[in-house]
C-alpha positions as protocol buffer text, in pm:
chain_id: "A"
residue {
  index: 1
  type: MET
  ca { x: 0 y: 0 z: 0 }
}
residue {
  index: 2
  type: THR
  ca { x: 132 y: 342 z: -94 }
}
residue {
  index: 3
  type: HIS
  ca { x: 67 y: 683 z: 59 }
}
residue {
  index: 4
  type: ILE
  ca { x: 102 y: 940 z: -221 }
}
residue {
  index: 5
  type: VAL
  ca { x: 117 y: 1303 z: -112 }
}
residue {
  index: 6
  type: ARG
  ca { x: 150 y: 1633 z: -297 }
}
residue {
  index: 7
  type: PRO
  ca { x: 126 y: 1997 z: -187 }
}
residue {
  index: 8
  type: TYR
  ca { x: -210 y: 2167 z: -155 }
}
residue {
  index: 9
  type: GLY
  ca { x: -336 y: 2520 z: -100 }
}
residue {
  index: 10
  type: ASP
  ca { x: -716 y: 2544 z: -119 }
}
residue {
  index: 11
  type: THR
  ca { x: -808 y: 2185 z: -204 }
}
residue {
  index: 12
  type: LEU
  ca { x: -641 y: 1860 z: -105 }
}
residue {
  index: 13
  type: ASN
  ca { x: -393 y: 1743 z: -370 }
}
residue {
  index: 14
  type: ASP
  ca { x: -435 y: 2055 z: -586 }
}
residue {
  index: 15
  type: GLY
  ca { x: -54 y: 2079 z: -610 }
}
residue {
  index: 16
  type: ALA
  ca { x: -41 y: 2448 z: -514 }
}
residue {
  index: 17
  type: VAL
  ca { x: 305 y: 2576 z: -423 }
}
residue {
  index: 18
  type: GLN
  ca { x: 441 y: 2912 z: -307 }
}
residue {
  index: 19
  type: LEU
  ca { x: 798 y: 2985 z: -409 }
}
residue {
  index: 20
  type: SER
  ca { x: 1026 y: 3283 z: -352 }
}
residue {
  index: 21
  type: PHE
  ca { x: 1350 y: 3366 z: -532 }
}
residue {
  index: 22
  type: THR
  ca { x: 1580 y: 3644 z: -650 }
}
residue {
  index: 23
  type: LEU
  ca { x: 1675 y: 3725 z: -1010 }
}
residue {
  index: 24
  type: PRO
  ca { x: 1965 y: 3943 z: -1127 }
}
residue {
  index: 25
  type: VAL
  ca { x: 1732 y: 4176 z: -1322 }
}
residue {
  index: 26
  type: PRO
  ca { x: 1565 y: 4512 z: -1246 }
}
residue {
  index: 27
  type: VAL
  ca { x: 1213 y: 4502 z: -1105 }
}
residue {
  index: 28
  type: GLY
  ca { x: 944 y: 4579 z: -1363 }
}
residue {
  index: 29
  type: PRO
  ca { x: 725 y: 4412 z: -1627 }
}
residue {
  index: 30
  type: ARG
  ca { x: 1016 y: 4231 z: -1791 }
}
residue {
  index: 31
  type: GLY
  ca { x: 1142 y: 4112 z: -1454 }
}
residue {
  index: 32
  type: ARG
  ca { x: 798 y: 3978 z: -1359 }
}
residue {
  index: 33
  type: GLU
  ca { x: 770 y: 3797 z: -1691 }
}
residue {
  index: 34
  type: ALA
  ca { x: 1118 y: 3652 z: -1648 }
}
residue {
  index: 35
  type: ALA
  ca { x: 1011 y: 3522 z: -1307 }
}
residue {
  index: 36
  type: ARG
  ca { x: 690 y: 3373 z: -1449 }
}
residue {
  index: 37
  type: LEU
  ca { x: 874 y: 3200 z: -1733 }
}
residue {
  index: 38
  type: PHE
  ca { x: 1124 y: 3066 z: -1480 }
}
residue {
  index: 39
  type: MET
  ca { x: 836 y: 2909 z: -1287 }
}
residue {
  index: 40
  type: GLU
  ca { x: 701 y: 2751 z: -1604 }
}
residue {
  index: 41
  type: LYS
  ca { x: 1041 y: 2607 z: -1690 }
}
residue {
  index: 42
  type: LEU
  ca { x: 1050 y: 2449 z: -1345 }
}
residue {
  index: 43
  type: GLY
  ca { x: 736 y: 2261 z: -1451 }
}
residue {
  index: 44
  type: PHE
  ca { x: 472 y: 2461 z: -1264 }
}
residue {
  index: 45
  type: ARG
  ca { x: 130 y: 2514 z: -1422 }
}
residue {
  index: 46
  type: HIS
  ca { x: -76 y: 2833 z: -1380 }
}
residue {
  index: 47
  type: ALA
  ca { x: 238 y: 3022 z: -1273 }
}
residue {
  index: 48
  type: GLU
  ca { x: 160 y: 3362 z: -1123 }
}
residue {
  index: 49
  type: ILE
  ca { x: 387 y: 3629 z: -976 }
}
residue {
  index: 50
  type: VAL
  ca { x: 208 y: 3773 z: -673 }
}
residue {
  index: 51
  type: HIS
  ca { x: 482 y: 3996 z: -538 }
}
residue {
  index: 52
  type: ALA
  ca { x: 784 y: 4173 z: -690 }
}
residue {
  index: 53
  type: GLN
  ca { x: 1027 y: 4400 z: -509 }
}
residue {
  index: 54
  type: ALA
  ca { x: 1352 y: 4574 z: -594 }
}
residue {
  index: 55
  type: LEU
  ca { x: 1646 y: 4465 z: -380 }
}
residue {
  index: 56
  type: SER
  ca { x: 1924 y: 4679 z: -524 }
}
residue {
  index: 57
  type: GLU
  ca { x: 2029 y: 4802 z: -864 }
}
residue {
  index: 58
  type: GLY
  ca { x: 1989 y: 4515 z: -1107 }
}
residue {
  index: 59
  type: PHE
  ca { x: 1837 y: 4269 z: -858 }
}
residue {
  index: 60
  type: SER
  ca { x: 1475 y: 4190 z: -772 }
}
residue {
  index: 61
  type: PHE
  ca { x: 1284 y: 3954 z: -545 }
}
residue {
  index: 62
  type: TYR
  ca { x: 970 y: 3757 z: -638 }
}
residue {
  index: 63
  type: VAL
  ca { x: 701 y: 3552 z: -469 }
}
residue {
  index: 64
  type: ALA
  ca { x: 523 y: 3316 z: -706 }
}
residue {
  index: 65
  type: TYR
  ca { x: 235 y: 3070 z: -701 }
}
residue {
  index: 66
  type: GLY
  ca { x: 209 y: 2765 z: -922 }
}
residue {
  index: 67
  type: ARG
  ca { x: 70 y: 2414 z: -940 }
}
residue {
  index: 68
  type: THR
  ca { x: 257 y: 2088 z: -983 }
}
residue {
  index: 69
  type: GLU
  ca { x: 170 y: 1728 z: -1059 }
}
residue {
  index: 70
  type: VAL
  ca { x: 475 y: 1602 z: -872 }
}
residue {
  index: 71
  type: SER
  ca { x: 406 y: 1378 z: -572 }
}
residue {
  index: 72
  type: VAL
  ca { x: 600 y: 1154 z: -332 }
}
residue {
  index: 73
  type: ASP
  ca { x: 526 y: 818 z: -173 }
}
residue {
  index: 74
  type: TYR
  ca { x: 530 y: 898 z: 199 }
}
residue {
  index: 75
  type: ASP
  ca { x: 556 y: 530 z: 295 }
}
residue {
  index: 76
  type: GLU
  ca { x: 885 y: 497 z: 107 }
}
residue {
  index: 77
  type: ILE
  ca { x: 1057 y: 767 z: 316 }
}
residue {
  index: 78
  type: HIS
  ca { x: 1292 y: 640 z: 587 }
}
residue {
  index: 79
  type: ILE
  ca { x: 1484 y: 876 z: 815 }
}
residue {
  index: 80
  type: GLU
  ca { x: 1748 y: 776 z: 1070 }
}
residue {
  index: 81
  type: GLU
  ca { x: 1744 y: 1023 z: 1358 }
}
residue {
  index: 82
  type: ALA
  ca { x: 2011 y: 1040 z: 1626 }
}
residue {
  index: 83
  type: THR
  ca { x: 1757 y: 950 z: 1894 }
}
residue {
  index: 84
  type: GLY
  ca { x: 1474 y: 699 z: 1881 }
}
residue {
  index: 85
  type: GLU
  ca { x: 1120 y: 736 z: 2009 }
}
residue {
  index: 86
  type: LYS
  ca { x: 1234 y: 751 z: 2373 }
}
residue {
  index: 87
  type: VAL
  ca { x: 1374 y: 1093 z: 2461 }
}
residue {
  index: 88
  type: TYR
  ca { x: 1463 y: 1163 z: 2825 }
}
residue {
  index: 89
  type: SER
  ca { x: 1314 y: 1463 z: 2999 }
}
residue {
  index: 90
  type: MET
  ca { x: 1562 y: 1670 z: 3200 }
}
residue {
  index: 91
  type: ASN
  ca { x: 1482 y: 1479 z: 3519 }
}
residue {
  index: 92
  type: GLU
  ca { x: 1490 y: 1143 z: 3341 }
}
residue {
  index: 93
  type: ALA
  ca { x: 1826 y: 1231 z: 3187 }
}
residue {
  index: 94
  type: CYS
  ca { x: 1975 y: 1311 z: 3526 }
}
residue {
  index: 95
  type: GLU
  ca { x: 1836 y: 988 z: 3673 }
}
residue {
  index: 96
  type: ALA
  ca { x: 1976 y: 789 z: 3380 }
}
residue {
  index: 97
  type: ILE
  ca { x: 2319 y: 947 z: 3433 }
}
residue {
  index: 98
  type: ARG
  ca { x: 2317 y: 853 z: 3802 }
}
residue {
  index: 99
  type: GLU
  ca { x: 2200 y: 498 z: 3736 }
}
residue {
  index: 100
  type: LYS
  ca { x: 2397 y: 414 z: 3421 }
}
residue {
  index: 101
  type: LEU
  ca { x: 2713 y: 622 z: 3459 }
}
residue {
  index: 102
  type: GLY
  ca { x: 2746 y: 704 z: 3828 }
}
residue {
  index: 103
  type: ARG
  ca { x: 2916 y: 1039 z: 3764 }
}
residue {
  index: 104
  type: LYS
  ca { x: 2853 y: 1373 z: 3599 }
}
residue {
  index: 105
  type: VAL
  ca { x: 2874 y: 1400 z: 3220 }
}
residue {
  index: 106
  type: VAL
  ca { x: 3105 y: 1673 z: 3089 }
}
residue {
  index: 107
  type: ILE
  ca { x: 2993 y: 1841 z: 2766 }
}
residue {
  index: 108
  type: VAL
  ca { x: 3176 y: 2117 z: 2580 }
}
residue {
  index: 109
  type: GLY
  ca { x: 3014 y: 2315 z: 2299 }
}
residue {
  index: 110
  type: ALA
  ca { x: 3092 y: 2604 z: 2067 }
}
residue {
  index: 111
  type: CYS
  ca { x: 3009 y: 2765 z: 1737 }
}
residue {
  index: 112
  type: THR
  ca { x: 3335 y: 2711 z: 1552 }
}
residue {
  index: 113
  type: GLY
  ca { x: 3515 y: 2876 z: 1265 }
}
residue {
  index: 114
  type: PHE
  ca { x: 3417 y: 3228 z: 1159 }
}
residue {
  index: 115
  type: ASP
  ca { x: 3050 y: 3169 z: 1244 }
}
residue {
  index: 116
  type: ALA
  ca { x: 2942 y: 3435 z: 1495 }
}
residue {
  index: 117
  type: HIS
  ca { x: 2591 y: 3306 z: 1563 }
}
residue {
  index: 118
  type: THR
  ca { x: 2537 y: 3166 z: 1912 }
}
residue {
  index: 119
  type: VAL
  ca { x: 2161 y: 3111 z: 1890 }
}
residue {
  index: 120
  type: GLY
  ca { x: 2198 y: 2738 z: 1821 }
}
residue {
  index: 121
  type: ILE
  ca { x: 2458 y: 2649 z: 2081 }
}
residue {
  index: 122
  type: ASP
  ca { x: 2288 y: 2872 z: 2339 }
}
residue {
  index: 123
  type: ALA
  ca { x: 1954 y: 2698 z: 2284 }
}
residue {
  index: 124
  type: ILE
  ca { x: 2117 y: 2364 z: 2368 }
}
residue {
  index: 125
  type: MET
  ca { x: 2366 y: 2471 z: 2635 }
}
residue {
  index: 126
  type: ASN
  ca { x: 2241 y: 2778 z: 2824 }
}
residue {
  index: 127
  type: MET
  ca { x: 2042 y: 2726 z: 3142 }
}
residue {
  index: 128
  type: LYS
  ca { x: 1731 y: 2905 z: 3011 }
}
residue {
  index: 129
  type: GLY
  ca { x: 1734 y: 2696 z: 2692 }
}
residue {
  index: 130
  type: TYR
  ca { x: 1479 y: 2768 z: 2423 }
}
residue {
  index: 131
  type: ASN
  ca { x: 1103 y: 2739 z: 2372 }
}
residue {
  index: 132
  type: HIS
  ca { x: 1039 y: 2608 z: 2726 }
}
residue {
  index: 133
  type: HIS
  ca { x: 1313 y: 2345 z: 2695 }
}
residue {
  index: 134
  type: TYR
  ca { x: 1592 y: 2397 z: 2949 }
}
residue {
  index: 135
  type: GLY
  ca { x: 1953 y: 2384 z: 2829 }
}
residue {
  index: 136
  type: LEU
  ca { x: 2222 y: 2147 z: 2952 }
}
residue {
  index: 137
  type: GLU
  ca { x: 2356 y: 2395 z: 3208 }
}
residue {
  index: 138
  type: ARG
  ca { x: 2039 y: 2333 z: 3410 }
}
residue {
  index: 139
  type: TYR
  ca { x: 2090 y: 1956 z: 3421 }
}
residue {
  index: 140
  type: GLN
  ca { x: 2226 y: 1875 z: 3770 }
}
residue {
  index: 141
  type: GLU
  ca { x: 2421 y: 1576 z: 3643 }
}
residue {
  index: 142
  type: VAL
  ca { x: 2580 y: 1760 z: 3348 }
}
residue {
  index: 143
  type: GLU
  ca { x: 2884 y: 1985 z: 3362 }
}
residue {
  index: 144
  type: ALA
  ca { x: 2827 y: 2207 z: 3058 }
}
residue {
  index: 145
  type: HIS
  ca { x: 3086 y: 2443 z: 2907 }
}
residue {
  index: 146
  type: ASN
  ca { x: 2962 y: 2686 z: 2640 }
}
residue {
  index: 147
  type: LEU
  ca { x: 3258 y: 2854 z: 2469 }
}
residue {
  index: 148
  type: GLY
  ca { x: 3044 y: 3080 z: 2251 }
}
residue {
  index: 149
  type: ALA
  ca { x: 3114 y: 3175 z: 1889 }
}
residue {
  index: 150
  type: GLN
  ca { x: 3407 y: 3204 z: 1650 }
}
residue {
  index: 151
  type: VAL
  ca { x: 3603 y: 2939 z: 1836 }
}
residue {
  index: 152
  type: PRO
  ca { x: 3883 y: 2779 z: 1633 }
}
residue {
  index: 153
  type: ASN
  ca { x: 3843 y: 2403 z: 1597 }
}
residue {
  index: 154
  type: GLU
  ca { x: 4182 y: 2345 z: 1755 }
}
residue {
  index: 155
  type: LYS
  ca { x: 4092 y: 2555 z: 2060 }
}
residue {
  index: 156
  type: LEU
  ca { x: 3768 y: 2362 z: 2113 }
}
residue {
  index: 157
  type: ILE
  ca { x: 3956 y: 2032 z: 2108 }
}
residue {
  index: 158
  type: ASP
  ca { x: 4220 y: 2164 z: 2349 }
}
residue {
  index: 159
  type: TYR
  ca { x: 3954 y: 2285 z: 2591 }
}
residue {
  index: 160
  type: ALA
  ca { x: 3768 y: 1953 z: 2575 }
}
residue {
  index: 161
  type: LEU
  ca { x: 4089 y: 1776 z: 2673 }
}
residue {
  index: 162
  type: LYS
  ca { x: 4155 y: 2026 z: 2952 }
}
residue {
  index: 163
  type: VAL
  ca { x: 3820 y: 1968 z: 3125 }
}
residue {
  index: 164
  type: GLY
  ca { x: 3803 y: 1594 z: 3050 }
}
residue {
  index: 165
  type: ALA
  ca { x: 3495 y: 1623 z: 2831 }
}
residue {
  index: 166
  type: ASP
  ca { x: 3286 y: 1322 z: 2738 }
}
residue {
  index: 167
  type: ALA
  ca { x: 3125 y: 1495 z: 2443 }
}
residue {
  index: 168
  type: ILE
  ca { x: 3187 y: 1789 z: 2210 }
}
residue {
  index: 169
  type: LEU
  ca { x: 2907 y: 1984 z: 2042 }
}
residue {
  index: 170
  type: VAL
  ca { x: 2985 y: 2180 z: 1725 }
}
residue {
  index: 171
  type: SER
  ca { x: 2724 y: 2436 z: 1617 }
}
residue {
  index: 172
  type: GLN
  ca { x: 2711 y: 2566 z: 1258 }
}
residue {
  index: 173
  type: ILE
  ca { x: 2459 y: 2829 z: 1150 }
}
residue {
  index: 174
  type: VAL
  ca { x: 2621 y: 2998 z: 850 }
}
residue {
  index: 175
  type: THR
  ca { x: 2602 y: 2763 z: 550 }
}
residue {
  index: 176
  type: GLN
  ca { x: 2673 y: 2984 z: 247 }
}
residue {
  index: 177
  type: LYS
  ca { x: 2882 y: 2799 z: -12 }
}
residue {
  index: 178
  type: ASP
  ca { x: 2885 y: 2496 z: 220 }
}
residue {
  index: 179
  type: VAL
  ca { x: 3129 y: 2662 z: 461 }
}
residue {
  index: 180
  type: HIS
  ca { x: 2973 y: 2452 z: 739 }
}
residue {
  index: 181
  type: VAL
  ca { x: 3070 y: 2131 z: 559 }
}
residue {
  index: 182
  type: GLN
  ca { x: 3429 y: 2252 z: 522 }
}
residue {
  index: 183
  type: ASN
  ca { x: 3453 y: 2349 z: 889 }
}
residue {
  index: 184
  type: MET
  ca { x: 3296 y: 2027 z: 1015 }
}
residue {
  index: 185
  type: THR
  ca { x: 3527 y: 1821 z: 795 }
}
residue {
  index: 186
  type: GLU
  ca { x: 3828 y: 2010 z: 928 }
}
residue {
  index: 187
  type: PHE
  ca { x: 3718 y: 1945 z: 1287 }
}
residue {
  index: 188
  type: ILE
  ca { x: 3700 y: 1569 z: 1235 }
}
residue {
  index: 189
  type: GLU
  ca { x: 4033 y: 1567 z: 1050 }
}
residue {
  index: 190
  type: LEU
  ca { x: 4197 y: 1749 z: 1340 }
}
residue {
  index: 191
  type: LEU
  ca { x: 4064 y: 1492 z: 1587 }
}
residue {
  index: 192
  type: GLN
  ca { x: 4185 y: 1206 z: 1370 }
}
residue {
  index: 193
  type: ALA
  ca { x: 4528 y: 1361 z: 1319 }
}
residue {
  index: 194
  type: ARG
  ca { x: 4571 y: 1384 z: 1695 }
}
residue {
  index: 195
  type: GLY
  ca { x: 4440 y: 1032 z: 1756 }
}
residue {
  index: 196
  type: LEU
  ca { x: 4141 y: 1167 z: 1951 }
}
residue {
  index: 197
  type: ARG
  ca { x: 3843 y: 1076 z: 1736 }
}
residue {
  index: 198
  type: GLU
  ca { x: 3738 y: 788 z: 1962 }
}
residue {
  index: 199
  type: ARG
  ca { x: 3816 y: 985 z: 2276 }
}
residue {
  index: 200
  type: PHE
  ca { x: 3498 y: 1195 z: 2251 }
}
residue {
  index: 201
  type: ILE
  ca { x: 3138 y: 1163 z: 2146 }
}
residue {
  index: 202
  type: VAL
  ca { x: 3114 y: 1432 z: 1878 }
}
residue {
  index: 203
  type: CYS
  ca { x: 2786 y: 1589 z: 1772 }
}
residue {
  index: 204
  type: ALA
  ca { x: 2701 y: 1866 z: 1526 }
}
residue {
  index: 205
  type: GLY
  ca { x: 2398 y: 2091 z: 1519 }
}
residue {
  index: 206
  type: GLY
  ca { x: 2243 y: 2369 z: 1316 }
}
residue {
  index: 207
  type: SER
  ca { x: 1946 y: 2465 z: 1104 }
}
residue {
  index: 208
  type: ARG
  ca { x: 2082 y: 2281 z: 800 }
}
residue {
  index: 209
  type: ILE
  ca { x: 2250 y: 1996 z: 984 }
}
residue {
  index: 210
  type: SER
  ca { x: 2090 y: 1652 z: 957 }
}
residue {
  index: 211
  type: ASN
  ca { x: 2192 y: 1333 z: 1130 }
}
residue {
  index: 212
  type: LYS
  ca { x: 2272 y: 1183 z: 790 }
}
residue {
  index: 213
  type: LEU
  ca { x: 2506 y: 1469 z: 692 }
}
residue {
  index: 214
  type: ALA
  ca { x: 2683 y: 1470 z: 1029 }
}
residue {
  index: 215
  type: VAL
  ca { x: 2744 y: 1094 z: 1025 }
}
residue {
  index: 216
  type: GLU
  ca { x: 2871 y: 1111 z: 666 }
}
residue {
  index: 217
  type: LEU
  ca { x: 3124 y: 1373 z: 775 }
}
residue {
  index: 218
  type: GLY
  ca { x: 3246 y: 1156 z: 1063 }
}
residue {
  index: 219
  type: PHE
  ca { x: 3041 y: 1282 z: 1359 }
}
residue {
  index: 220
  type: ASP
  ca { x: 2852 y: 1051 z: 1591 }
}
residue {
  index: 221
  type: ALA
  ca { x: 2525 y: 1237 z: 1542 }
}
residue {
  index: 222
  type: GLY
  ca { x: 2364 y: 1548 z: 1398 }
}
residue {
  index: 223
  type: PHE
  ca { x: 2079 y: 1759 z: 1532 }
}
residue {
  index: 224
  type: GLY
  ca { x: 1879 y: 1996 z: 1313 }
}
residue {
  index: 225
  type: GLN
  ca { x: 1561 y: 2197 z: 1337 }
}
residue {
  index: 226
  type: GLY
  ca { x: 1310 y: 2086 z: 1598 }
}
residue {
  index: 227
  type: THR
  ca { x: 1565 y: 1935 z: 1835 }
}
residue {
  index: 228
  type: TYR
  ca { x: 1638 y: 2047 z: 2190 }
}
residue {
  index: 229
  type: ALA
  ca { x: 1877 y: 1975 z: 2474 }
}
residue {
  index: 230
  type: GLU
  ca { x: 1676 y: 1663 z: 2562 }
}
residue {
  index: 231
  type: HIS
  ca { x: 1759 y: 1503 z: 2228 }
}
residue {
  index: 232
  type: VAL
  ca { x: 2129 y: 1580 z: 2262 }
}
residue {
  index: 233
  type: ALA
  ca { x: 2141 y: 1459 z: 2623 }
}
residue {
  index: 234
  type: THR
  ca { x: 1956 y: 1138 z: 2540 }
}
residue {
  index: 235
  type: PHE
  ca { x: 2199 y: 1050 z: 2262 }
}
residue {
  index: 236
  type: ILE
  ca { x: 2509 y: 1125 z: 2468 }
}
residue {
  index: 237
  type: ILE
  ca { x: 2388 y: 937 z: 2775 }
}
residue {
  index: 238
  type: ASP
  ca { x: 2287 y: 627 z: 2578 }
}
residue {
  index: 239
  type: ARG
  ca { x: 2611 y: 628 z: 2377 }
}
residue {
  index: 240
  type: LEU
  ca { x: 2822 y: 659 z: 2694 }
}
residue {
  index: 241
  type: ALA
  ca { x: 2622 y: 379 z: 2856 }
}
residue {
  index: 242
  type: GLU
  ca { x: 2683 y: 160 z: 2549 }
}
residue {
  index: 243
  type: ARG
  ca { x: 3056 y: 221 z: 2576 }
}
residue {
  index: 244
  type: GLN
  ca { x: 3048 y: 119 z: 2941 }
}
residue {
  index: 245
  type: GLY
  ca { x: 2829 y: -182 z: 2869 }
}
residue {
  index: 246
  type: ARG
  ca { x: 2547 y: -48 z: 3084 }
}
residue {
  index: 247
  type: ALA
  ca { x: 2287 y: 45 z: 2821 }
}
């Protein structure tokens, strides 16, 4: 049995899609027509430009509507997340640490490279957390160290060694030209060059980070949109317990 799905706007399965994009042309009738033709070449029917705005000289922004016949089989989609169905609450995480590990878990995190955005690492690490989900600093059985932003990969590794960290969290928000992939790859290469890859549990996070991408780059896990400190804590605790044979 298949479960075919396609976008809809007013009526189920009508294929309606809203799309926004920028073109390197001035705003005006020719620009709008260029945007409409672009939509048609993408395969959209009934393409309509509903908004056009000048950005700067020679550049314009468009919002378009269109309809598509493209669909996907939802039942054929399989995603491997870092954590399973069971995610510990903060209290459950602390209890699991006491029972399975018998000591505090030390976690070091930072936004590395030239990335200056701390929103991601703060949401996971800071005591107040994000969206009513407390960060790791509030977990009584976790010793959390948030180094902030623009931290060189080498410095993060050195600090993790200094405090005897169990896990390292690498946050990447800026993704233009795949700079996050380059920085994450460099981080893993540095660990391997120093013979430390198996010393730590290494996780990556960010708005465009998936578990699949992180694992492909050599991390233990990746956490993207919709994940909180609970997900990170659950993965780290269970992985540490596995290493100690107490899962």
